[in-house]
Every structure is written in C-alpha cells, then in structure tokens.
C-alpha positions in Angstrom: -3.0 22.9 40.0 -5.2 24.1 36.4 -1.4 24.6 34.6 -1.0 20.5 36.2 -4.6 19.1 34.5 -3.5 21.2 31.0 -0.2 19.6 30.7 -1.7 15.8 32.0 -4.8 16.3 30.2 -1.9 17.3 26.6 0.2 14.5 27.3 -2.7 12.4 27.6 -3.3 13.6 24.3 -0.9 13.1 22.3 0.0 9.7 23.6 -3.3 8.8 22.6 -3.1 10.4 19.1 0.8 8.4 18.7 -0.9 5.4 19.8 -3.5 5.7 16.8 -0.3 7.1 14.3 1.1 3.7 15.1 -2.4 2.2 14.7 -2.0 3.9 10.9 0.9 2.6 10.6 1.1 -0.7 11.3 -2.5 -0.8 9.5 -0.3 0.1 6.1 2.8 -2.0 6.6 0.1 -5.2 6.8 -1.4 -3.8 3.3 2.0 -4.8 2.1 3.1 -7.5 3.5 -0.2 -9.1 2.5 1.1 -8.0 -1.0 4.5 -9.8 -1.0 3.4 -12.5 0.5 0.2 -13.1 -2.0 -2.5 -13.1 1.3 -5.8 -12.5 -1.2 -8.1 -12.7 2.1 -6.0 -10.0 4.0 -5.5 -8.1 1.4 -8.7 -7.7 1.0 -10.0 -7.3 4.6 -7.5 -3.7 4.9 -9.2 -2.0 2.2 -12.5 -0.6 2.1 -15.0 -1.5 0.2 -15.0 1.1 -2.8 -11.4 2.2 -3.1 -10.1 5.0 -5.5 -6.8 3.5 -5.9 -4.2 6.6 -8.3 -1.2 4.5 -9.6 -1.7 7.7 -12.5 1.9 9.3 -12.0 4.2 5.9 -12.7 1.0 4.3 -15.8 -0.5 8.0 -17.1 -3.9 6.1 -16.5 -6.3 7.9 -14.7 -7.0 7.1 -10.8 -10.6 5.2 -10.7 -12.7 4.1 -7.9 -11.7 -0.4 -7.6 -14.1 -2.4 -5.4 -10.7 -4.5 -3.2 -11.7 -7.3 -5.4 -11.2 -5.3 -8.1 -7.9 -4.0 -6.9 -6.6 -7.8 -6.0 -8.0 -9.8 -9.3 -5.6 -6.9 -11.3 -2.5 -7.4 -8.9 -3.0 -10.8 -9.6 -3.0 -10.8 -13.5 1.6 -9.5 -12.6 2.7 -10.3 -9.4 2.3 -14.1 -9.2 4.3 -13.3 -11.8 7.7 -12.8 -10.2 9.6 -15.1 -7.9 9.4 -12.5 -5.3 8.7 -9.2 -4.7 8.8 -6.9 -1.3 7.9 -3.0 -0.3 9.7 -1.3 1.9 8.3 1.5 3.4 9.0 4.7 5.7 8.6 8.2 6.8 5.2 7.9 7.9 3.7 11.1 8.5 0.0 10.8 10.0 -2.6 13.6 10.0 -6.1 12.3 11.5 -9.0 15.0 10.9 -12.9 14.1 11.9 -12.0 10.5 11.2 -10.2 10.6 8.3 -6.6 9.6 8.7 -4.3 10.5 5.8 -1.0 9.1 5.6 2.0 9.7 3.9 4.8 7.4 3.4 8.0 6.6 1.6 8.1 3.9 -1.0 10.4 1.5 -2.8 9.4 -1.6 -4.3 11.8 -4.6 -5.6 10.9 -6.8 -7.5 12.6 -10.2 -8.6 12.5 -12.5 -11.9 15.4 -14.7 -13.2 16.4 -13.2 -16.6 19.3 -12.8 -18.9 19.0 -8.8 -18.6 18.7 -9.1 -15.5 17.1 -9.8 -12.5 14.7 -7.3 -10.3 13.1 -4.2 -11.2 12.8 -1.6 -8.6 10.3 1.3 -8.1 10.4 3.8 -6.4 8.7 6.6 -5.0 5.9 7.8 -2.5 2.2 7.4 -0.8 -0.4 8.9 -0.4 -3.3 7.5 1.6 -6.7 7.9 3.3 -8.0 5.3 5.8 -11.4 5.8 7.2 -13.2 3.8 10.1 -14.9 0.7 8.9 -18.3 -0.8 10.7 -15.6 -2.8 12.9 -13.6 0.6 14.5 -10.6 -1.4 12.0 -9.2 1.4 10.2 -9.7 1.2 6.1 -7.6 1.8 3.0 -10.1 4.2 1.2 -7.6 5.9 -1.5 -4.3 4.9 -2.2 -2.2 6.9 -4.3 1.6 6.5 -5.0 4.0 9.4 -6.2 6.3 7.8 -9.3 9.4 8.8 -8.4 11.9 6.5 -10.5 12.5 3.2 -11.5 15.6 1.3 -12.5 16.5 -2.4 -13.7 15.3 -4.7 -15.7 12.7 -2.6 -17.3 11.6 -5.8 -20.2 11.0 -7.4 -16.0 6.8 -6.5 -15.3 6.0 -7.4 -19.4 8.0 -11.3 -18.3 5.7 -11.7 -15.1 2.6 -10.8 -16.7 3.5 -13.6 -19.0 4.4 -16.2 -16.7 1.0 -15.5 -14.8 -0.7 -16.1 -18.3 0.9 -19.6 -19.1 0.5 -20.4 -16.0 -3.1 -20.1 -16.2 -3.1 -21.3 -19.0 -2.0 -24.8 -18.3 -5.5 -25.2 -15.2 
C-alpha cells in the first residue's frame, strides 16, 4: 500500500510539474507573439519590474537591467520599421527551483521589409529566460539572454527598418 501511495504522489508531482512547464512555455510564447503583433501593453505585463536583458552575444553590448518600458521603447526604434516579424521558438527545457524558473529554448526571428537587395533578415540562436512569480502569482520574465548562432539574408534591413521608424516619427 505504501508503494502505491508513493507512486500516486510521484505521478501527481510529475503531472503538476508538467502543467507548470506548459504555463511557462506559454508565457514565453506570449512574449514573442506580443512582440510580433506590436502589442506593447501585453508585452509589458509579461516582464518583471526589472529585467536583465542580454543580447551581448550578438551586439557586443553588455547586459543591462532595464524596466519593461525601457525594453519596449528600445524595440520600438526598429521593430515597427519592418513590414512583419516572425519569432519561432521551440525545444523548451524548463527547470523550476525555489520559485525561480529557468527556461531554455531555440529561437529564429525572421524580419520582412521590401528591399531590392532582399526582403528578409533572419537571426537564429537560443534564449535563456529566468521567470519569477509576480504579486498576482503569474510568472514574469526577470532575465532574458539571447545566445546568437548566426544571421542570414539582407543584413542592411535593420538599418533600413530604423530609418523607416525615424522617418515615420519625424512626420508626426
């Protein structure tokens, strides 16, 4: 009987961990969907009050602690300049310990903007996220690190997208 109780408790624990992993994967997916849809309000609610953002493997700039608003304002200088962006993520690995979740996933970001030299700029890598429960008990992203692998396509599109954003804001 004790073995049966132990097995039931173990299966129940595994089921709960599986459910929590799905919640975390969904939260990360929401982050990228909100980014691609330029749903800045939803995106802001996914981040913790302070986020360690690290794109140093691609940009060479050191990681920094930023507010969600600072991250979004930075992303607004380039992302709206593309006609479309598409973030595809997968191969999640989730670890939860002491109310801190670590989530790893692969990521491919495709950016589209018509240009005679090519319409697509693609960036491939992986992400390491840290999430913590907020005051409402929802998981919030407190750290986000991109691990750059490679990029392909028209490498001049990021600058063109930034120029599109600058041009559209100067007309307002």
